[in-house]
N, CA, C and O atoms as a printed pandas DataFrame, in Angstrom:
     atom_number atom_name residue_name chain_id  residue_number  x_coord  y_coord  z_coord
0              1         N          MET        A               1   15.841   -2.661    5.685
1              2        CA          MET        A               1   15.860   -1.521    5.642
2              3         C          MET        A               1   16.880   -1.327    4.682
3              4         O          MET        A               1   16.638   -0.520    3.784
4              5         N          LYS        A               2   17.586   -1.701    4.688
5              6        CA          LYS        A               2   18.734   -1.902    3.018
6              7         C          LYS        A               2   17.712   -1.982    2.374
7              8         O          LYS        A               2   17.002   -1.084    1.922
8              9         N          ARG        A               3   17.587   -3.417    2.299
9             10        CA          ARG        A               3   16.466   -4.422    1.087
10            11         C          ARG        A               3   15.376   -3.139    0.419
11            12         O          ARG        A               3   15.117   -3.065   -0.782
12            13         N          LEU        A               4   14.993   -2.476    1.151
13            14        CA          LEU        A               4   14.059   -1.890    1.030
14            15         C          LEU        A               4   14.313   -0.278    0.265
15            16         O          LEU        A               4   13.763    0.296   -0.675
16            17         N          ALA        A               5   15.195    0.005    1.006
17            18        CA          ALA        A               5   16.357    1.080   -0.407
18            19         C          ALA        A               5   16.540    1.246   -1.998
19            20         O          ALA        A               5   16.407    2.029   -2.939
20            21         N          TRP        A               6   16.967   -0.137   -1.599
21            22        CA          TRP        A               6   17.870   -0.857   -3.358
22            23         C          TRP        A               6   16.270   -1.372   -3.532
23            24         O          TRP        A               6   16.255   -1.218   -4.753
24            25         N          ILE        A               7   14.973   -1.846   -3.243
25            26        CA          ILE        A               7   13.936   -2.023   -3.530
26            27         C          ILE        A               7   13.197   -0.922   -4.561
27            28         O          ILE        A               7   12.600   -0.945   -5.638
28            29         N          LEU        A               8   13.787    0.453   -3.137
29            30        CA          LEU        A               8   12.995    1.579   -4.130
30            31         C          LEU        A               8   13.881    2.322   -5.318
31            32         O          LEU        A               8   13.202    2.792   -6.232
32            33         N          LEU        A               9   14.954    2.443   -5.389
33            34        CA          LEU        A               9   16.238    2.723   -5.833
34            35         C          LEU        A               9   15.763    1.951   -6.890
35            36         O          LEU        A               9   15.255    2.591   -7.811
36            37         N          ALA        A              10   15.801    0.654   -6.999
37            38        CA          ALA        A              10   15.118   -0.018   -8.656
38            39         C          ALA        A              10   13.909    0.443   -9.212
39            40         O          ALA        A              10   13.844    0.415  -10.441
40            41         N          ALA        A              11   12.290    1.137   -8.165
41            42        CA          ALA        A              11   11.699    1.427   -9.192
42            43         C          ALA        A              11   12.211    2.425   -9.094
43            44         O          ALA        A              11   13.009    2.480  -10.030
44            45         N          VAL        A              12   12.271    3.403   -8.459
45            46        CA          VAL        A              12   12.473    4.959   -9.289
46            47         C          VAL        A              12   13.837    4.633  -10.772
47            48         O          VAL        A              12   14.016    5.436  -11.688
48            49         N          ALA        A              13   14.583    3.329  -10.620
49            50        CA          ALA        A              13   15.271    3.962  -12.329
50            51         C          ALA        A              13   14.053    2.674  -12.936
51            52         O          ALA        A              13   14.060    2.619  -14.166
52            53         N          ALA        A              14   13.550    2.173  -12.595
53            54        CA          ALA        A              14   12.287    1.840  -13.926
54            55         C          ALA        A              14   11.267    2.261  -14.274
55            56         O          ALA        A              14   10.521    1.611  -15.006
56            57         N          MET        A              15   10.903    3.809  -13.701
57            58        CA          MET        A              15   10.405    4.413  -13.509
58            59         C          MET        A              15   10.893    5.285  -14.122
59            60         O          MET        A              15   10.006    6.044  -14.514
60            61         N          ALA        A              16   12.310    5.736  -14.564
61            62        CA          ALA        A              16   12.567    5.944  -15.336
62            63         C          ALA        A              16   13.084    6.097  -16.541
63            64         O          ALA        A              16   13.463    7.051  -17.221
64            65         N          ALA        A              17   13.025    5.047  -16.651
65            66        CA          ALA        A              17   13.172    4.310  -17.899
66            67         C          ALA        A              17   12.075    4.016  -18.609
67            68         O          ALA        A              17   11.917    3.705  -19.790
68            69         N          GLY        A              18   11.172    4.197  -17.502
69            70        CA          GLY        A              18    9.683    3.610  -18.613
70            71         C          GLY        A              18    9.539    2.495  -18.068
71            72         O          GLY        A              18    8.338    2.275  -17.911
72            73         N          GLN        A              19   10.374    1.423  -17.586
73            74        CA          GLN        A              19    9.886    0.262  -17.841
74            75         C          GLN        A              19    8.522   -0.100  -16.739
75            76         O          GLN        A              19    8.427    0.424  -15.629
76            77         N          LYS        A              20    7.597   -1.018  -17.256
77            78        CA          LYS        A              20    7.088   -1.586  -15.981
78            79         C          LYS        A              20    7.720   -2.294  -14.260
79            80         O          LYS        A              20    8.476   -3.208  -13.931
80            81         N          LEU        A              21    6.720   -1.033  -13.377
81            82        CA          LEU        A              21    7.256   -1.513  -12.170
82            83         C          LEU        A              21    6.454   -3.068  -11.981
83            84         O          LEU        A              21    5.395   -3.323  -12.554
84            85         N          THR        A              22    7.118   -3.957  -11.143
85            86        CA          THR        A              22    6.561   -5.228  -10.111
86            87         C          THR        A              22    5.628   -5.295   -9.502
87            88         O          THR        A              22    5.262   -4.350   -8.802
88            89         N          THR        A              23    5.063   -6.262   -9.572
89            90        CA          THR        A              23    4.047   -6.203   -8.510
90            91         C          THR        A              23    4.562   -5.466   -6.645
91            92         O          THR        A              23    4.047   -4.619   -5.916
92            93         N          GLU        A              24    6.035   -6.530   -6.505
93            94        CA          GLU        A              24    6.625   -5.817   -5.729
94            95         C          GLU        A              24    7.265   -4.063   -5.579
95            96         O          GLU        A              24    7.636   -3.143   -4.850
96            97         N          GLN        A              25    7.081   -4.432   -6.553
97            98        CA          GLN        A              25    8.033   -2.525   -6.709
98            99         C          GLN        A              25    6.188   -1.242   -6.290
99           100         O          GLN        A              25    6.224   -0.042   -6.018
100          101         N          GLU        A              26    5.514   -1.708   -6.350
101          102        CA          GLU        A              26    4.008   -0.769   -6.488
102          103         C          GLU        A              26    3.725   -0.857   -5.515
103          104         O          GLU        A              26    2.991   -0.012   -5.003
104          105         N          LEU        A              27    4.338   -2.274   -4.616
105          106        CA          LEU        A              27    3.941   -2.253   -3.299
106          107         C          LEU        A              27    4.359   -1.496   -2.035
107          108         O          LEU        A              27    3.655   -1.076   -1.117
108          109         N          ASP        A              28    6.030   -1.412   -2.270
109          110        CA          ASP        A              28    6.947   -1.313   -1.960
110          111         C          ASP        A              28    6.795    0.016   -1.796
111          112         O          ASP        A              28    6.971    0.548   -0.700
112          113         N          ILE        A              29    6.385    0.802   -3.081
113          114        CA          ILE        A              29    5.922    2.138   -2.816
114          115         C          ILE        A              29    4.658    2.809   -2.409
115          116         O          ILE        A              29    4.459    3.899   -1.873
116          117         N          LEU        A              30    3.941    1.960   -2.769
117          118        CA          LEU        A              30    2.222    1.788   -2.215
118          119         C          LEU        A              30    2.293    2.572   -0.478
119          120         O          LEU        A              30    1.931    3.674   -0.066
120          121         N          LEU        A              31    3.074    1.127    0.333
121          122        CA          LEU        A              31    3.333    0.891    1.959
122          123         C          LEU        A              31    3.782    2.875    2.116
123          124         O          LEU        A              31    3.129    3.746    2.691
124          125         N          ARG        A              32    4.846    2.977    1.505
125          126        CA          ARG        A              32    5.988    4.082    1.754
126          127         C          ARG        A              32    5.060    4.855    1.990
127          128         O          ARG        A              32    4.745    5.269    3.106
128          129         N          GLU        A              33    4.290    5.242    0.452
129          130        CA          GLU        A              33    3.341    6.797    0.274
130          131         C          GLU        A              33    2.060    6.466    1.689
131          132         O          GLU        A              33    1.457    7.349    2.298
132          133         N          LEU        A              34    1.973    5.464    1.840
133          134        CA          LEU        A              34    1.268    5.339    3.211
134          135         C          LEU        A              34    1.918    5.598    4.472
135          136         O          LEU        A              34    1.339    6.217    5.365
136          137         N          GLY        A              35    3.054    5.169    4.588
137          138        CA          GLY        A              35    3.642    5.531    6.057
138          139         C          GLY        A              35    4.562    6.859    6.041
139          140         O          GLY        A              35    5.346    7.064    6.968
140          141         N          ALA        A              36    4.419    7.908    4.768
141          142        CA          ALA        A              36    4.838    8.559    4.877
142          143         C          ALA        A              36    3.261   10.540    4.735
143          144         O          ALA        A              36    3.400   11.762    4.674
144          145         N          SER        A              37    2.121    9.586    4.759
145          146        CA          SER        A              37    0.950   10.591    4.373
146          147         C          SER        A              37    0.596   11.576    4.969
147          148         O          SER        A              37    0.138   12.575    4.414
148          149         N          GLY        A              38    0.830   11.381    6.759
149          150        CA          GLY        A              38    0.387   11.667    7.742
150          151         C          GLY        A              38   -0.621   11.070    8.076
151          152         O          GLY        A              38   -1.100   11.388    9.164
152          153         N          CYS        A              39   -1.033   10.422    7.590
153          154        CA          CYS        A              39   -3.226   10.056    7.383
154          155         C          CYS        A              39   -2.776    9.033    8.744
155          156         O          CYS        A              39   -1.711    8.522    9.089
156          157         N          LYS        A              40   -4.189    9.029    9.313
157          158        CA          LYS        A              40   -4.607    7.955   10.301
158          159         C          LYS        A              40   -5.292    6.722    9.315
159          160         O          LYS        A              40   -5.900    6.737    8.245
160          161         N          PHE        A              41   -4.761    5.420   10.470
161          162        CA          PHE        A              41   -5.486    4.212    9.558
162          163         C          PHE        A              41   -6.591    3.243   11.141
163          164         O          PHE        A              41   -6.374    2.713   12.230
164          165         N          GLN        A              42   -7.466    3.482   10.438
165          166        CA          GLN        A              42   -8.642    3.033   11.420
166          167         C          GLN        A              42   -8.511    1.580   11.165
167          168         O          GLN        A              42   -8.024    1.213   10.096
168          169         N          ARG        A              43   -9.006    0.484   12.292
169          170        CA          ARG        A              43   -8.577   -1.237   11.837
170          171         C          ARG        A              43   -9.698   -1.726   13.028
171          172         O          ARG        A              43   -9.813   -0.922   13.954
172          173         N          ASN        A              44  -10.069   -2.271   13.061
173          174        CA          ASN        A              44  -11.396   -3.123   14.078
174          175         C          ASN        A              44  -11.314   -1.449   15.382
175          176         O          ASN        A              44  -10.821   -1.525   16.507
176          177         N          GLY        A              45  -11.872   -0.267   14.836
177          178        CA          GLY        A              45  -12.723    0.724   15.972
178          179         C          GLY        A              45  -11.260    1.442   16.384
179          180         O          GLY        A              45  -11.227    2.619   16.743
180          181         N          SER        A              46  -10.306    0.783   16.314
181          182        CA          SER        A              46   -9.050    2.180   16.653
182          183         C          SER        A              46   -8.651    2.896   15.632
183          184         O          SER        A              46   -8.756    2.329   14.544
184          185         N          TRP        A              47   -8.219    3.982   15.629
185          186        CA          TRP        A              47   -7.078    4.526   14.972
186          187         C          TRP        A              47   -5.362    4.642   15.305
187          188         O          TRP        A              47   -4.825    4.607   16.413
188          189         N          TYR        A              48   -4.870    4.755   14.284
189          190        CA          TYR        A              48   -3.697    3.977   14.740
190          191         C          TYR        A              48   -2.794    5.023   13.468
191          192         O          TYR        A              48   -3.233    4.939   12.321
192          193         N          GLN        A              49   -1.600    5.943   13.710
193          194        CA          GLN        A              49   -0.442    6.458   13.002
194          195         C          GLN        A              49   -0.147    5.457   12.047
195          196         O          GLN        A              49   -0.243    4.230   12.022
196          197         N          ALA        A              50    0.352    6.593   11.040
197          198        CA          ALA        A              50    0.443    5.403    9.705
198          199         C          ALA        A              50    1.529    4.531    9.917
199          200         O          ALA        A              50    1.223    3.350    9.757
200          201         N          ASP        A              51    2.608    4.725   10.203
201          202        CA          ASP        A              51    3.387    3.777   10.096
202          203         C          ASP        A              51    3.321    1.875   11.017
203          204         O          ASP        A              51    3.764    0.731   10.917
204          205         N          LYS        A              52    2.337    2.840   11.930
205          206        CA          LYS        A              52    1.992    0.986   12.632
206          207         C          LYS        A              52    0.242    0.776   11.475
207          208         O          LYS        A              52   -0.667    0.103   11.960
208          209         N          ALA        A              53    0.156    1.073   10.824
209          210        CA          ALA        A              53   -0.940    0.626    9.845
210          211         C          ALA        A              53    0.315    0.251    8.529
211          212         O          ALA        A              53   -0.062   -0.442    7.584
212          213         N          VAL        A              54    1.575    0.689    8.561
213          214        CA          VAL        A              54    1.916   -0.065    7.272
214          215         C          VAL        A              54    3.531   -1.684    7.970
215          216         O          VAL        A              54    4.212   -2.514    7.368
216          217         N          GLU        A              55    3.375   -1.279    9.411
217          218        CA          GLU        A              55    4.011   -2.605    9.658
218          219         C          GLU        A              55    2.898   -3.727   10.162
219          220         O          GLU        A              55    3.203   -4.819   10.641
220          221         N          HIS        A              56    1.522   -3.232    9.956
221          222        CA          HIS        A              56    0.645   -4.178   10.104
222          223         C          HIS        A              56    0.459   -4.823    8.496
223          224         O          HIS        A              56    0.813   -5.963    8.199
224          225         N          LEU        A              57    0.182   -4.393    8.075
225          226        CA          LEU        A              57    0.592   -4.275    6.504
226          227         C          LEU        A              57    1.050   -5.003    5.737
227          228         O          LEU        A              57    0.579   -5.699    4.838
228          229         N          GLN        A              58    2.363   -4.765    6.256
229          230        CA          GLN        A              58    3.458   -5.663    5.555
230          231         C          GLN        A              58    3.214   -6.767    6.260
231          232         O          GLN        A              58    3.276   -7.673    5.429
232          233         N          LYS        A              59    2.858   -7.441    7.794
233          234        CA          LYS        A              59    3.098   -8.479    7.846
234          235         C          LYS        A              59    1.844   -9.175    7.592
235          236         O          LYS        A              59    1.701  -10.313    8.037
236          237         N          LYS        A              60    0.662   -8.448    6.733
237          238        CA          LYS        A              60   -0.418   -9.598    6.285
238          239         C          LYS        A              60   -0.314   -9.494    4.932
239          240         O          LYS        A              60   -1.011  -10.234    4.238
240          241         N          ARG        A              61    0.766   -8.356    4.200
241          242        CA          ARG        A              61    1.240   -8.911    2.466
242          243         C          ARG        A              61    2.529   -9.666    2.447
243          244         O          ARG        A              61    2.669  -10.240    1.367
244          245         N          ASN        A              62    3.926   -9.940    3.622
245          246        CA          ASN        A              62    4.304  -11.473    4.323
246          247         C          ASN        A              62    3.158  -12.581    3.978
247          248         O          ASN        A              62    2.989  -13.402    3.076
248          249         N          TYR        A              63    2.729  -12.338    4.700
249          250        CA          TYR        A              63    1.279  -13.725    5.072
250          251         C          TYR        A              63    0.962  -14.328    3.806
251          252         O          TYR        A              63    1.322  -15.465    3.503
252          253         N          LEU        A              64    0.206  -13.474    2.975
253          254        CA          LEU        A              64    0.010  -13.623    1.786
254          255         C          LEU        A              64    0.536  -13.310    0.176
255          256         O          LEU        A              64   -0.053  -12.832   -0.794
256          257         N          VAL        A              65    1.729  -13.742    0.345
257          258        CA          VAL        A              65    3.033  -13.618   -0.464
258          259         C          VAL        A              65    3.211  -15.236    0.031
259          260         O          VAL        A              65    3.176  -16.106   -0.839
260          261         N          LYS        A              66    3.376  -15.559    1.254
261          262        CA          LYS        A              66    3.686  -16.915    1.813
262          263         C          LYS        A              66    3.232  -17.428    1.351
263          264         O          LYS        A              66    3.897  -18.358    0.895
264          265         N          LYS        A              67    1.492  -17.427    0.907
265          266        CA          LYS        A              67    0.532  -18.574    0.527
266          267         C          LYS        A              67    0.331  -18.241   -1.115
267          268         O          LYS        A              67   -0.673  -18.699   -1.660
268          269         N          GLY        A              68    1.024  -17.664   -1.683
269          270        CA          GLY        A              68    0.550  -18.133   -3.212
270          271         C          GLY        A              68   -0.010  -16.428   -2.756
271          272         O          GLY        A              68    0.939  -15.669   -2.557
272          273         N          ARG        A              69   -1.193  -15.893   -2.609
273          274        CA          ARG        A              69   -2.141  -15.158   -3.211
274          275         C          ARG        A              69   -1.970  -13.880   -3.767
275          276         O          ARG        A              69   -2.917  -13.277   -4.272
276          277         N          ILE        A              70   -0.430  -13.258   -3.691
277          278        CA          ILE        A              70   -0.558  -11.949   -4.604
278          279         C          ILE        A              70    0.078  -12.055   -5.495
279          280         O          ILE        A              70    1.271  -12.359   -5.462
280          281         N          LYS        A              71   -0.966  -11.690   -7.083
281          282        CA          LYS        A              71    0.021  -11.900   -7.737
282          283         C          LYS        A              71   -0.372  -10.345   -8.591
283          284         O          LYS        A              71    0.113  -10.395   -9.721
284          285         N          THR        A              72   -0.925   -9.350   -8.401
285          286        CA          THR        A              72   -1.035   -8.031   -8.785
286          287         C          THR        A              72   -0.982   -6.794   -7.519
287          288         O          THR        A              72   -1.223   -7.469   -6.519
288          289         N          ALA        A              73   -0.851   -5.798   -7.193
289          290        CA          ALA        A              73   -1.185   -4.644   -6.254
290          291         C          ALA        A              73   -2.464   -5.146   -6.048
291          292         O          ALA        A              73   -2.732   -5.524   -4.907
292          293         N          GLU        A              74   -3.668   -5.264   -7.289
293          294        CA          GLU        A              74   -5.385   -4.615   -6.455
294          295         C          GLU        A              74   -5.390   -6.461   -5.383
295          296         O          GLU        A              74   -5.755   -6.318   -4.217
296          297         N          ASP        A              75   -5.146   -7.435   -5.659
297          298        CA          ASP        A              75   -4.248   -8.627   -5.145
298          299         C          ASP        A              75   -5.070   -8.112   -3.661
299          300         O          ASP        A              75   -6.218   -8.244   -3.238
300          301         N          PHE        A              76   -3.133   -7.113   -2.865
301          302        CA          PHE        A              76   -3.105   -7.566   -2.211
302          303         C          PHE        A              76   -4.296   -5.962   -1.663
303          304         O          PHE        A              76   -5.217   -6.061   -0.853
304          305         N          ILE        A              77   -3.999   -5.017   -2.185
305          306        CA          ILE        A              77   -5.076   -3.952   -1.464
306          307         C          ILE        A              77   -6.321   -4.804   -1.271
307          308         O          ILE        A              77   -6.920   -4.477   -0.246
308          309         N          GLU        A              78   -7.188   -6.308   -2.289
309          310        CA          GLU        A              78   -8.451   -6.440   -1.802
310          311         C          GLU        A              78   -8.424   -8.215   -0.653
311          312         O          GLU        A              78   -9.406   -8.745   -0.133
312          313         N          LEU        A              79   -7.044   -8.670   -0.605
313          314        CA          LEU        A              79   -7.229   -9.297    0.312
314          315         C          LEU        A              79   -6.747   -9.146    1.649
315          316         O          LEU        A              79   -7.272   -9.420    2.728
316          317         N          GLY        A              80   -5.647   -8.657    1.356
317          318        CA          GLY        A              80   -4.942   -7.649    2.713
318          319         C          GLY        A              80   -5.145   -6.607    3.251
319          320         O          GLY        A              80   -4.581   -6.449    4.334
320          321         N          ALA        A              81   -5.932   -5.600    2.776
321          322        CA          ALA        A              81   -5.678   -4.191    2.850
322          323         C          ALA        A              81   -6.803   -3.407    2.418
323          324         O          ALA        A              81   -6.750   -2.405    1.705
324          325         N          SER        A              82   -7.933   -4.003    2.959
325          326        CA          SER        A              82   -9.139   -3.434    2.684
326          327         C          SER        A              82  -10.166   -3.943    3.759
327          328         O          SER        A              82  -11.105   -3.158    3.630
328          329         N          GLN        A              83  -10.615   -5.177    5.129
329          330        CA          GLN        A              83  -10.888   -5.158    5.738
330          331         C          GLN        A              83  -10.207   -6.045    6.698
331          332         O          GLN        A              83   -9.320   -6.730    6.189
332          333         N          SER        A              84  -10.385   -6.187    7.850
333          334        CA          SER        A              84  -10.151   -6.760    8.971
334          335         C          SER        A              84  -10.807   -8.612    8.977
335          336         O          SER        A              84  -11.951   -9.031    9.151
336          337         N          SER        A              85   -9.559   -9.320    8.720
337          338        CA          SER        A              85   -9.377  -10.685    8.087
338          339         C          SER        A              85  -10.207  -11.188    9.771
339          340         O          SER        A              85  -11.006  -12.121    9.687
340          341         N          MET        A              86  -10.005  -10.624   11.037
341          342        CA          MET        A              86  -10.815  -11.150   11.897
342          343         C          MET        A              86  -12.228  -10.374   12.453
343          344         O          MET        A              86  -12.919  -10.821   13.368
344          345         N          SER        A              87  -12.374   -9.715   12.060
345          346        CA          SER        A              87  -13.866   -8.635   12.121
346          347         C          SER        A              87  -14.407   -8.642   11.020
347          348         O          SER        A              87  -15.637   -8.675   11.051
348          349         N          GLY        A              88  -13.727   -8.615    9.641
349          350        CA          GLY        A              88  -14.611   -8.087    9.071
350          351         C          GLY        A              88  -14.672   -7.179    8.647
351          352         O          GLY        A              88  -14.825   -7.115    7.427
352          353         N          LYS        A              89  -14.589   -6.063    9.391
353          354        CA          LYS        A              89  -15.062   -4.465    8.708
354          355         C          LYS        A              89  -13.664   -3.554    8.144
355          356         O          LYS        A              89  -12.497   -3.624    8.530
356          357         N          ALA        A              90  -14.130   -2.906    7.350
357          358        CA          ALA        A              90  -13.683   -2.211    6.830
358          359         C          ALA        A              90  -12.253   -1.315    7.125
359          360         O          ALA        A              90  -12.350   -0.761    8.220
360          361         N          TYR        A              91  -10.997   -1.034    6.467
361          362        CA          TYR        A              91   -9.859   -0.332    7.287
362          363         C          TYR        A              91  -10.280    0.869    6.670
363          364         O          TYR        A              91  -10.674    1.006    5.512
364          365         N          ARG        A              92  -10.159    1.713    7.540
365          366        CA          ARG        A              92  -10.691    3.361    7.106
366          367         C          ARG        A              92   -8.968    4.433    6.975
367          368         O          ARG        A              92   -7.964    4.451    7.686
368          369         N          VAL        A              93   -9.221    4.918    6.160
369          370        CA          VAL        A              93   -8.231    6.422    6.526
370          371         C          VAL        A              93   -8.413    7.498    6.309
371          372         O          VAL        A              93   -8.736    7.879    5.184
372          373         N          ALA        A              94   -8.249    8.344    7.383
373          374        CA          ALA        A              94   -8.466    9.603    7.609
374          375         C          ALA        A              94   -6.463   10.586    7.446
375          376         O          ALA        A              94   -5.339   10.628    7.946
376          377         N          CYS        A              95   -7.415   11.193    6.274
377          378        CA          CYS        A              95   -6.312   12.096    6.576
378          379         C          CYS        A              95   -6.476   13.619    6.485
379          380         O          CYS        A              95   -7.690   13.824    6.496
380          381         N          PRO        A              96   -5.826   14.756    6.401
381          382        CA          PRO        A              96   -5.684   16.395    7.176
382          383         C          PRO        A              96   -6.582   16.159    6.181
383          384         O          PRO        A              96   -6.611   15.338    5.264
384          385         N          ASP        A              97   -7.718   17.524    6.727
385          386        CA          ASP        A              97   -8.109   17.981    5.876
386          387         C          ASP        A              97   -9.177   17.223    4.918
387          388         O          ASP        A              97  -10.192   17.875    4.670
388          389         N          VAL        A              98   -9.121   16.489    4.595
389          390        CA          VAL        A              98  -10.103   15.662    3.363
390          391         C          VAL        A              98  -10.793   14.644    3.531
391          392         O          VAL        A              98  -10.095   13.743    3.067
392          393         N          PRO        A              99  -11.925   14.114    3.981
393          394        CA          PRO        A              99  -12.886   13.434    4.217
394          395         C          PRO        A              99  -12.212   12.130    4.621
395          396         O          PRO        A              99  -11.152   11.789    4.096
396          397         N          GLU        A             100  -12.768   11.461    5.470
397          398        CA          GLU        A             100  -12.408   10.252    5.351
398          399         C          GLU        A             100  -12.802    8.769    4.110
399          400         O          GLU        A             100  -13.481    9.029    3.117
400          401         N          VAL        A             101  -12.315    7.380    4.333
401          402        CA          VAL        A             101  -12.269    6.823    3.813
402          403         C          VAL        A             101  -11.833    5.391    3.445
403          404         O          VAL        A             101  -10.628    5.144    3.490
404          405         N          ASP        A             102  -12.772    4.344    3.056
405          406        CA          ASP        A             102  -12.292    3.179    3.021
406          407         C          ASP        A             102  -10.836    3.124    2.745
407          408         O          ASP        A             102  -10.418    4.195    2.305
408          409         N          SER        A             103  -10.015    2.277    2.860
409          410        CA          SER        A             103   -8.643    1.927    3.315
410          411         C          SER        A             103   -8.870    1.386    1.242
411          412         O          SER        A             103   -8.035    1.929    0.518
412          413         N          LYS        A             104   -9.695    0.625    0.656
413          414        CA          LYS        A             104   -9.921    0.210   -0.499
414          415         C          LYS        A             104   -9.596    1.475   -1.405
415          416         O          LYS        A             104   -8.561    1.299   -2.048
416          417         N          VAL        A             105  -10.082    2.453   -1.582
417          418        CA          VAL        A             105  -10.628    3.526   -2.246
418          419         C          VAL        A             105   -9.208    4.414   -1.947
419          420         O          VAL        A             105   -8.684    5.070   -2.847
420          421         N          TRP        A             106   -8.822    4.371   -0.992
421          422        CA          TRP        A             106   -7.573    5.384   -0.494
422          423         C          TRP        A             106   -6.021    4.383   -1.356
423          424         O          TRP        A             106   -5.061    4.855   -1.964
424          425         N          LEU        A             107   -6.257    3.374   -1.144
425          426        CA          LEU        A             107   -5.023    2.339   -1.947
426          427         C          LEU        A             107   -5.538    2.471   -3.470
427          428         O          LEU        A             107   -4.868    2.602   -4.495
428          429         N          GLN        A             108   -6.199    2.435   -3.390
429          430        CA          GLN        A             108   -6.454    2.321   -5.408
430          431         C          GLN        A             108   -6.377    3.636   -5.746
431          432         O          GLN        A             108   -5.238    3.822   -6.172
432          433         N          ASN        A             109   -7.152    4.876   -5.779
433          434        CA          ASN        A             109   -6.744    5.820   -5.845
434          435         C          ASN        A             109   -5.216    6.048   -6.238
435          436         O          ASN        A             109   -4.758    6.336   -7.344
436          437         N          ARG        A             110   -4.344    5.777   -4.657
437          438        CA          ARG        A             110   -2.439    5.791   -4.838
438          439         C          ARG        A             110   -2.316    5.009   -5.441
439          440         O          ARG        A             110   -1.196    5.490   -5.617
440          441         N          LEU        A             111   -2.323    4.162   -6.030
441          442        CA          LEU        A             111   -1.694    3.005   -7.459
442          443         C          LEU        A             111   -2.398    3.552   -8.005
443          444         O          LEU        A             111   -1.618    3.103   -8.844
444          445         N          GLU        A             112   -3.522    4.406   -8.721
445          446        CA          GLU        A             112   -3.061    4.204   -9.894
446          447         C          GLU        A             112   -2.486    5.905   -9.451
447          448         O          GLU        A             112   -2.351    6.241  -10.627
448          449         N          ASN        A             113   -2.276    6.540   -9.060
449          450        CA          ASN        A             113   -1.447    7.379   -8.705
450          451         C          ASN        A             113   -0.029    7.191   -9.141
451          452         O          ASN        A             113    0.427    7.773  -10.125
452          453         N          ILE        A             114    0.827    6.170   -8.212
453          454        CA          ILE        A             114    1.974    5.728   -8.922
454          455         C          ILE        A             114    1.535    4.885  -10.301
455          456         O          ILE        A             114    2.617    4.857  -10.888
456          457         N          ARG        A             115    1.024    4.507  -10.765
457          458        CA          ARG        A             115    1.108    3.676  -12.092
458          459         C          ARG        A             115    1.769    4.880  -13.062
459          460         O          ARG        A             115    2.809    4.977  -13.712
460          461         N          SER        A             116    0.096    6.127  -12.701
461          462        CA          SER        A             116    0.501    7.454  -13.816
462          463         C          SER        A             116    1.733    8.100  -13.630
463          464         O          SER        A             116    1.993    8.949  -14.483
464          465         N          ARG        A             117    2.760    7.881  -12.528
465          466        CA          ARG        A             117    3.867    8.277  -12.409
466          467         C          ARG        A             117    4.725    7.974  -12.825
467          468         O          ARG        A             117    5.655    8.778  -12.889
468          469         N          ALA        A             118    4.879    6.594  -13.351
469          470        CA          ALA        A             118    5.778    5.766  -12.966
470          471         C          ALA        A             118    5.108    5.497  -15.066
471          472         O          ALA        A             118    5.075    4.268  -15.139
472          473         N          TYR        A             119    4.796    5.881  -16.054
473          474        CA          TYR        A             119    4.337    5.230  -16.955
474          475         C          TYR        A             119    4.237    6.376  -18.588
475          476         O          TYR        A             119    4.053    6.164  -19.787
476          477         N          LYS        A             120    4.533    7.835  -17.543
477          478        CA          LYS        A             120    4.080    9.097  -17.504
478          479         C          LYS        A             120    4.733    9.353  -19.252
479          480         O          LYS        A             120    4.136    9.733  -20.260
480          481         N          HIS        A             121    5.926    9.026  -19.081
481          482        CA          HIS        A             121    6.528    9.224  -20.466
482          483         C          HIS        A             121    6.634    8.598  -22.195
483          484         O          HIS        A             121    7.336    9.181  -23.021
């Protein structure tokens, strides 16, 4: 948990200085925002609270990093956060008062938002 706090602090400092975020920083922010979203996450037909989704996606992220498969945040979204590697079914996100969407769409939109906040200086 302390490691994540330091990474997020570094990301905020980079954003304030107008520096480009690293892929690791973008993914940390993306997963943190999912966890704090109040949305539910569907995988393989079952709905999970956002914190459980983050735990699952973090495991997939760790695996993909270990295999050297993540170069960009988009790589992670495509390879680890869009569909079940077991069933091939798309993950879904349902947030209060908005239509349910595929996780790929939700995560890509959130990533664009993170980048626009980081680079609007």
